[in-house]
C-alpha positions as CSV (number, residue, x, y, z in Angstrom):
1,M,9.8,-16.8,33.5
2,T,11.8,-18.9,32.2
3,Q,11.4,-22.2,34.1
4,P,8.3,-23.9,35.7
5,S,7.1,-22.8,38.9
6,P,5.3,-23.9,41.9
7,G,3.5,-20.4,41.7
8,H,2.0,-22.5,38.4
9,S,1.6,-25.3,39.5
10,I,-1.6,-27.5,38.3
11,T,-3.2,-31.4,38.7
12,L,-4.6,-32.6,35.7
13,R,-7.2,-35.4,36.2
14,V,-6.4,-37.9,33.2
15,A,-8.5,-40.5,31.9
16,T,-6.4,-43.3,30.0
17,P,-5.9,-46.5,28.8
18,A,-4.8,-49.4,31.1
19,G,-1.9,-50.4,29.1
20,P,1.8,-51.7,29.8
21,S,3.1,-47.8,28.8
22,S,0.1,-45.5,29.6
23,A,2.2,-44.2,33.0
24,T,5.6,-43.6,30.4
25,D,3.6,-41.7,27.6
26,L,1.7,-39.3,30.0
27,V,5.0,-38.2,32.0
28,A,6.8,-38.6,28.4
29,A,4.2,-36.0,27.0
30,V,4.3,-33.8,29.9
31,A,8.1,-33.5,29.4
32,D,7.5,-33.1,26.4
33,A,5.7,-30.0,27.2
34,G,8.4,-28.9,29.2
35,A,6.5,-28.7,32.3
36,A,8.0,-30.2,35.4
37,L,6.2,-33.6,37.1
38,T,6.0,-33.1,40.2
39,A,3.3,-35.7,41.7
40,F,1.7,-38.7,39.4
41,D,-0.9,-39.9,42.1
42,V,-3.6,-43.5,40.3
43,V,-7.1,-42.5,41.9
44,E,-9.1,-45.3,40.3
45,A,-8.2,-48.4,38.7
46,A,-10.1,-50.8,36.0
47,Q,-9.6,-53.9,33.9
48,N,-9.9,-51.0,30.8
49,E,-8.8,-47.4,32.1
50,L,-6.8,-45.5,34.9
51,L,-7.9,-42.2,36.1
52,V,-5.1,-40.1,37.5
53,D,-4.1,-36.6,38.6
54,I,-0.9,-35.7,37.6
55,T,0.8,-32.8,38.9
56,C,3.3,-30.2,37.4
57,D,5.3,-27.3,37.5
58,T,4.2,-24.7,34.5
59,L,5.5,-21.2,33.2
60,G,1.6,-19.9,33.5
61,A,-2.0,-20.2,32.6
62,E,-0.8,-20.4,28.7
63,H,1.6,-23.2,29.2
64,A,-0.8,-25.4,31.7
65,A,-3.3,-25.1,28.7
66,E,-1.0,-26.3,26.7
67,V,0.5,-29.2,28.9
68,A,-3.6,-30.2,29.1
69,S,-3.9,-29.7,25.1
70,V,-0.5,-32.4,24.3
71,L,-2.2,-35.0,26.9
72,S,-5.7,-34.6,25.4
73,A,-3.8,-35.2,22.4
74,L,-2.9,-38.8,23.2
75,E,-5.1,-42.0,22.3
76,G,-7.3,-42.3,24.6
77,V,-6.7,-40.2,26.9
78,T,-9.1,-37.9,28.0
79,V,-8.6,-34.7,30.7
80,K,-11.5,-34.1,32.6
81,K,-10.1,-31.6,35.2
82,S,-7.7,-28.6,35.7
83,S,-6.8,-27.9,39.2
84,D,-4.8,-24.6,39.2
85,R,-3.1,-25.3,42.9
86,T,-2.6,-21.9,43.8
87,F,-5.8,-21.1,43.6
88,L,-6.9,-24.3,45.7
89,V,-4.7,-23.0,48.5
90,H,-6.5,-20.1,48.7
91,L,-10.0,-20.6,48.1
92,G,-11.9,-19.8,51.0
93,G,-8.7,-17.5,52.4
94,K,-5.6,-18.7,54.3
95,L,-6.6,-17.7,57.7
96,E,-9.1,-19.1,60.5
97,S,-10.0,-18.2,64.1
98,T,-9.7,-20.6,66.4
99,P,-10.4,-20.6,70.3
100,K,-7.6,-20.6,73.0
101,A,-10.1,-21.4,75.3
102,P,-12.3,-24.3,74.9
103,I,-15.9,-24.2,76.6
104,R,-17.0,-27.4,76.9
105,T,-19.1,-27.3,79.7
106,R,-21.0,-24.4,81.9
107,D,-18.5,-23.6,84.1
108,D,-16.2,-22.8,81.2
109,L,-18.7,-21.4,79.8
110,S,-19.0,-18.7,82.7
111,R,-15.8,-18.2,83.0
112,A,-15.2,-17.0,79.2
113,Y,-18.1,-14.9,78.9
114,T,-20.8,-13.9,81.4
115,P,-20.8,-14.0,84.1
116,G,-16.7,-13.8,84.8
117,V,-16.1,-12.5,82.0
118,A,-16.9,-8.2,83.4
119,R,-14.4,-9.3,86.1
120,V,-11.6,-9.0,83.5
121,C,-13.4,-6.7,82.1
122,R,-13.2,-4.2,85.0
123,A,-9.8,-4.8,85.9
124,I,-8.6,-3.3,81.8
125,A,-11.1,-0.1,82.5
126,A,-8.9,0.5,86.6
127,N,-5.8,-0.4,84.4
128,P,-5.8,0.0,80.5
129,A,-2.1,-1.2,80.4
130,D,-3.5,-4.6,81.8
131,A,-5.6,-5.4,78.0
132,R,-1.6,-6.3,77.2
133,R,-2.0,-9.3,79.5
134,L,-5.7,-10.5,79.5
135,T,-6.8,-10.2,75.7
136,I,-5.6,-10.5,72.6
137,K,-3.7,-7.0,72.5
138,R,-0.9,-9.6,73.6
139,N,-0.4,-11.4,70.8
140,T,-1.9,-9.4,68.0
141,V,-0.1,-7.6,64.6
142,A,-2.9,-5.7,62.2
143,V,-1.7,-6.0,59.0
144,V,-3.0,-2.8,57.9
145,T,-2.8,-1.7,53.3
146,D,-5.1,0.7,50.7
147,G,-3.8,-1.9,48.2
148,S,-1.8,1.2,46.2
149,A,1.3,-0.6,46.3
150,V,0.8,-4.5,46.2
151,L,4.2,-6.2,45.5
152,G,4.9,-5.2,42.0
153,L,1.2,-5.4,40.9
154,G,0.5,-1.8,41.5
155,D,-2.5,-0.2,42.5
156,I,-5.0,-2.9,42.6
157,G,-7.1,-1.7,45.4
158,P,-8.0,-3.8,49.0
159,E,-10.4,-6.2,47.9
160,A,-7.5,-7.6,45.4
161,S,-4.8,-7.0,48.3
162,M,-6.0,-9.7,50.5
163,P,-4.0,-12.5,49.2
164,V,-1.0,-11.0,50.1
165,M,-2.5,-9.6,54.0
166,E,-3.5,-13.2,54.2
167,G,-0.2,-14.5,53.7
168,K,1.6,-12.1,56.0
169,A,-0.5,-13.0,58.3
170,V,-0.1,-16.5,57.7
171,L,3.7,-16.4,57.4
172,F,4.1,-14.3,61.5
173,K,2.4,-17.4,62.8
174,E,4.0,-19.7,61.0
175,F,7.8,-17.8,62.0
176,A,7.1,-16.7,65.2
177,G,3.8,-17.3,67.2
178,V,2.3,-14.2,66.3
179,D,-1.7,-13.6,65.8
180,A,-2.1,-11.4,62.8
181,W,-4.3,-10.3,61.0
182,P,-5.3,-8.5,57.3
183,V,-6.8,-5.1,57.5
184,P,-6.5,-3.3,54.1
185,L,-8.8,-0.1,53.9
186,N,-11.2,1.2,51.5
187,A,-9.1,4.6,52.0
188,R,-7.0,6.7,50.2
189,D,-6.4,9.9,51.9
190,T,-3.8,9.8,54.5
191,E,-5.7,11.7,57.8
192,Q,-8.5,9.3,57.1
193,I,-6.2,5.5,57.0
194,I,-4.6,7.4,60.4
195,T,-7.7,8.0,62.2
196,I,-9.1,4.5,61.5
197,C,-5.4,2.7,62.3
198,K,-5.8,4.8,66.0
199,A,-9.1,3.7,66.3
200,L,-8.9,0.0,65.6
201,A,-5.6,0.2,67.8
202,P,-7.1,-1.1,70.9
203,A,-7.1,-5.0,69.9
204,Y,-4.0,-4.7,68.8
205,G,-0.5,-4.9,70.3
206,G,1.8,-3.7,66.8
207,I,1.2,-2.4,63.7
208,N,2.4,-3.5,60.6
209,L,2.0,-1.2,57.8
210,E,1.9,-3.2,54.1
211,D,2.0,-2.6,49.9
212,I,1.1,1.2,50.6
213,A,2.4,3.7,48.2
214,A,5.0,6.1,49.1
215,P,5.1,9.0,49.9
216,R,1.8,8.7,51.8
217,C,3.4,5.7,53.8
218,F,5.6,7.8,55.2
219,E,3.3,10.4,57.0
220,I,1.0,7.8,58.1
221,E,4.0,5.7,59.5
222,A,5.2,9.2,61.3
223,R,2.6,10.2,62.9
224,L,0.9,6.7,63.9
225,R,4.3,5.6,65.6
226,E,4.2,10.3,67.0
227,E,0.8,9.4,68.2
228,L,0.0,5.5,69.3
229,D,1.9,3.9,72.2
230,I,1.6,0.4,70.1
231,P,4.7,-0.6,67.8
232,V,4.4,0.8,63.5
233,F,6.8,-1.1,61.3
234,H,6.2,-0.4,57.7
235,D,7.7,-3.2,55.8
236,D,8.2,-2.5,53.2
237,Q,10.9,0.5,54.3
238,H,11.9,-1.4,57.5
239,G,12.0,-5.0,57.3
240,T,13.8,-4.7,53.5
241,A,16.1,-2.6,55.4
242,I,17.0,-5.1,57.7
243,V,17.3,-8.3,55.9
244,T,19.3,-6.1,53.4
245,L,21.9,-4.9,56.2
246,A,22.3,-8.7,57.7
247,A,23.4,-9.2,54.3
248,L,25.2,-7.0,53.5
249,R,27.3,-7.3,57.1
250,N,28.3,-11.1,56.0
251,A,29.0,-9.8,52.3
252,L,31.6,-7.7,53.2
253,K,32.9,-10.2,55.6
254,V,33.6,-12.3,52.3
255,V,35.1,-9.6,50.5
256,T,37.1,-8.5,53.4
257,K,36.1,-4.9,53.0
258,R,34.3,-2.8,55.9
259,L,31.2,-1.4,55.8
260,D,32.3,2.8,56.9
261,D,34.8,2.2,53.7
262,V,32.9,0.7,50.6
263,R,30.7,3.1,48.4
264,I,27.4,2.1,48.1
265,V,25.1,2.9,45.4
266,I,21.1,2.3,46.1
267,S,19.3,2.2,42.7
268,G,15.4,3.4,44.3
269,A,14.7,6.1,46.0
270,G,11.2,5.5,47.3
271,A,10.3,3.9,50.7
272,A,12.9,1.1,50.6
273,G,15.9,2.7,49.1
274,H,15.1,5.2,51.7
275,A,14.7,3.0,54.2
276,I,18.1,1.4,53.3
277,A,19.7,4.3,53.1
278,K,19.1,5.9,56.7
279,L,19.8,2.3,58.4
280,L,22.9,1.9,56.7
281,Q,23.8,4.8,58.1
282,A,23.0,4.4,61.4
283,A,25.2,0.6,61.0
284,G,28.1,2.8,60.4
285,A,28.1,3.6,56.3
286,R,29.4,6.7,54.9
287,D,29.3,6.6,51.4
288,I,26.1,6.3,50.1
289,V,24.6,7.3,46.1
290,V,21.0,7.2,45.5
291,C,20.0,7.0,42.3
292,G,16.1,7.7,41.1
293,R,14.3,7.2,37.9
294,S,16.9,10.2,36.4
295,G,19.5,9.6,38.2
296,V,21.7,10.3,41.0
297,L,19.7,12.4,43.3
298,D,21.0,15.8,43.3
299,P,21.0,18.3,46.5
300,R,20.5,21.6,44.7
301,A,17.2,20.2,43.2
302,E,13.9,20.5,44.6
303,Y,11.7,17.2,45.3
304,A,8.1,17.5,46.1
305,D,8.6,13.9,48.7
306,A,10.3,15.2,51.5
307,H,11.9,12.4,52.1
308,R,13.6,12.3,48.2
309,G,15.0,15.3,49.5
310,W,16.4,14.3,52.8
311,L,18.3,11.4,50.4
312,A,19.9,13.8,48.4
313,T,21.0,16.2,50.9
314,H,21.9,13.4,53.6
315,T,24.1,10.8,50.7
316,N,26.2,11.5,48.0
317,P,29.5,13.2,50.4
318,E,31.9,12.7,47.1
319,G,29.1,14.8,45.1
320,V,29.0,11.7,42.5
321,T,26.7,13.4,39.5
322,G,24.9,11.1,36.6
323,T,22.9,8.0,35.6
324,L,23.4,5.1,37.6
325,K,25.4,3.6,34.8
326,E,27.7,6.2,35.9
327,A,27.3,6.0,39.4
328,V,28.3,2.1,39.7
329,V,31.7,3.0,38.4
330,G,34.5,2.4,40.6
331,A,31.3,1.7,43.4
332,D,31.7,-1.5,46.2
333,V,28.1,-2.0,46.3
334,F,25.3,-2.0,44.2
335,I,21.6,-2.2,46.5
336,G,18.6,-2.5,43.2
337,V,15.6,-1.9,44.8
338,S,13.7,-0.4,41.9
339,A,13.2,-1.9,38.5
340,P,14.1,-4.8,36.0
341,D,17.3,-4.8,33.6
342,L,18.7,-1.4,34.6
343,L,22.4,-2.9,33.9
344,D,24.0,-4.9,31.8
345,G,27.5,-7.2,32.6
346,A,29.2,-4.5,31.6
347,D,28.4,-2.3,34.8
348,I,29.2,-5.1,36.7
349,A,32.5,-5.3,35.7
350,A,32.7,-1.9,35.7
351,M,32.4,-1.5,39.7
352,A,35.5,-2.6,42.0
353,S,37.0,-5.6,42.4
354,D,35.3,-7.6,44.6
355,A,31.9,-5.8,43.9
356,V,28.9,-6.9,46.3
357,V,25.6,-6.6,43.9
358,F,22.2,-7.3,45.5
359,A,19.4,-6.6,42.8
360,M,16.8,-7.4,45.0
361,S,14.0,-5.8,42.1
362,N,11.1,-9.0,42.1
363,P,10.6,-11.2,40.0
364,D,12.9,-8.9,37.3
365,P,15.7,-8.2,39.2
366,E,18.0,-4.5,38.0
367,V,20.7,-7.1,37.1
368,D,20.9,-10.9,35.2
369,P,21.8,-12.6,38.4
370,A,24.6,-15.0,36.1
371,V,25.8,-12.7,34.4
372,A,26.2,-10.0,37.5
373,G,28.4,-12.9,38.7
374,R,30.7,-13.2,36.1
375,T,32.8,-10.5,37.4
376,A,31.1,-9.6,41.2
377,A,32.2,-11.6,44.1
378,V,28.7,-11.4,46.0
379,V,25.9,-12.1,44.0
380,A,22.3,-11.6,45.7
381,T,18.2,-11.1,44.9
382,G,15.1,-11.3,46.0
383,R,13.7,-14.5,44.6
384,S,13.6,-18.4,45.7
385,D,15.4,-19.5,42.7
386,Y,19.4,-18.6,43.0
387,P,21.4,-18.3,46.2
388,N,21.6,-15.3,48.5
389,Q,17.9,-14.5,48.6
390,I,16.7,-11.6,50.4
391,N,13.7,-11.8,52.4
392,N,11.5,-10.1,54.4
393,V,10.2,-13.1,56.2
394,L,13.7,-13.1,57.5
395,A,13.1,-10.4,59.7
396,F,9.4,-9.1,60.2
397,P,7.8,-12.7,62.1
398,G,10.8,-12.2,64.9
399,F,11.2,-8.4,65.0
400,F,7.4,-8.3,66.0
401,R,7.6,-11.3,68.6
402,G,10.1,-9.5,70.0
403,L,8.3,-5.8,70.2
404,L,5.6,-7.9,71.7
405,D,7.4,-10.2,73.9
406,A,9.2,-6.8,75.2
407,G,5.5,-4.6,75.4
408,A,7.5,-2.2,73.1
409,S,5.5,1.2,71.9
410,D,8.0,1.9,69.7
411,I,10.6,1.4,66.9
412,T,14.4,2.9,67.1
413,D,17.0,2.2,64.9
414,D,19.1,0.4,67.7
415,M,15.9,-2.3,67.3
416,L,16.5,-2.4,63.7
417,V,20.5,-2.9,63.5
418,A,20.0,-5.8,66.9
419,A,18.1,-7.4,64.1
420,A,20.2,-7.3,61.3
421,E,23.0,-8.6,63.3
422,A,21.1,-11.3,65.0
423,I,20.4,-12.2,61.0
424,A,23.6,-12.1,60.2
425,G,25.2,-14.2,62.9
426,C,22.9,-16.9,61.9
427,I,25.9,-17.7,59.7
428,S,28.5,-19.2,61.3
429,G,32.4,-18.4,59.9
430,E,32.7,-21.5,58.5
431,A,29.5,-21.5,56.6
432,L,29.7,-18.3,55.7
433,N,30.6,-18.0,51.9
434,P,29.6,-16.2,48.2
435,H,26.8,-18.0,47.8
436,H,25.7,-18.3,51.6
437,I,25.7,-14.7,53.1
438,I,21.9,-15.2,54.3
439,P,19.7,-18.0,56.0
440,T,17.6,-18.9,54.0
441,V,13.4,-18.5,55.2
442,F,12.9,-22.2,56.6
443,E,16.1,-22.4,58.5
444,H,15.8,-23.0,62.2
445,G,16.3,-20.2,65.5
446,V,16.1,-17.2,62.9
447,A,13.3,-15.2,64.8
448,E,13.7,-16.5,67.8
449,R,17.1,-14.9,67.2
450,V,15.9,-11.6,65.9
451,A,13.0,-11.5,68.7
452,A,15.3,-12.4,71.7
453,A,18.0,-9.2,69.8
454,V,14.9,-6.9,69.3
455,A,13.4,-7.7,72.7
456,E,16.8,-6.9,74.5
457,A,17.5,-3.4,72.3
458,A,13.6,-2.3,73.6
459,R,14.6,-2.9,76.8
460,R,17.8,-0.8,76.6
461,D,16.4,1.9,74.8
462,A,14.0,2.2,77.2
463,V,10.8,1.6,75.1
464,A,9.6,-1.2,76.5
465,A,6.2,-1.5,78.9
466,R,7.5,-4.6,80.6
467,S,10.8,-6.0,82.1
468,A,11.7,-9.3,81.8
469,A,10.7,-10.1,84.8
470,K,7.3,-9.4,84.4
471,V,7.1,-11.0,81.3
472,V,7.7,-13.6,83.2
473,E,5.0,-12.0,86.3
474,D,2.8,-12.5,83.2
475,H,1.5,-16.1,83.0
476,A,0.8,-15.8,86.8
477,P,-2.8,-16.2,87.6
478,V,-4.6,-12.6,88.9
479,V,-5.1,-12.7,92.4
480,A,-7.1,-10.7,93.5
481,E,-9.9,-8.0,91.6
482,G,-8.6,-5.8,89.6
483,A,-4.8,-6.5,90.2
484,S,-2.1,-6.7,88.3
485,A,-0.2,-10.1,88.1
């Protein structure tokens, strides 16, 4: 990390003599230590002493300790406490259960629970589809993981995956009003994971598979989509593919090139690379070259991973061979979902004119964005500290909102493309430029546009359980015992 980050923010409670330069001395010391001051709050003031909270962004745990040491070295200053603000956010978890139906009286209790609840149970028993209307299934998603491929941390297990899964659930609620819940599984066997997901499916309107290592994730998703009547979405694959297609649509507008004309090189033949290649093809791309660790995938080779084998035989129409560095020569587009520091400035300069570079390995991209920007026309990353952040949060909340609103039972390529086009459409022609090809994660209305596009595509593809009229009718009360309003 080269600059202080909010992810390593600390608050130091400091006692200091109440002198004319007390505050300025503390602020100067923080700056000299290389931290970024974000808040300075007086907690208590006495005649001879001040108690202050100093909040600053740092480079990491070692740097945070260094900042505290620098302050302690000031005459008369005592650092009483140091708090890691990221850990404070996670203290006790980031989610809670909140009832929608308050119970304040005996009558409330009789309707929400016994005896009235039995009537609703009988209605669902008579018509199980009513669970989508009369239970949390209508708006709830399970975020399922085995903890085997978490972020860039790798195989850290289900317990350690919880903060990420909780964060995912928070994003679902914050951006799309979807109630999501972490379901980390202490299981690694593919069949066991499938069995568990099928067993818990009655409570949920959809399943979001998350951070499950390839190739196991492919079979789990395929089997669950085949065997369940609720949509199953692997965000590491399809969420990444959606936002990549959205960004590429707009990037190609900037450089006035067509998707069906450009040569695209993808670095990474895992879950994300596979899904990106397939979705780009569904959207009209014709010339895609996929590289793994050993270079361009060879259609003559035998791959233990069937999905890697599919990529080898269904891409690279021109028969490009060699390493990644050789493959990008003359390419119009580079998409990286692999590992850091694979390319340098010379490699980007060897691409076609007006090249588009998506270096999405996070936190360290495949090529330094600043270096790539010297010759590429458009550069995007997965990081928030550079322009054009390609972030899955632009896709998955609104995508599931649309699935739930349509009562969808499955996911189609048309729905994925519709979501990408909705995201791309959030940038007007007047606002589109090389540094603004995709909305920011906080841009208003993105999730709503994605939800509407996905719901409409679901209805077109006949995977919606309810018509638009039925969605409206769902808000009406049940008018007879067991009746579907």
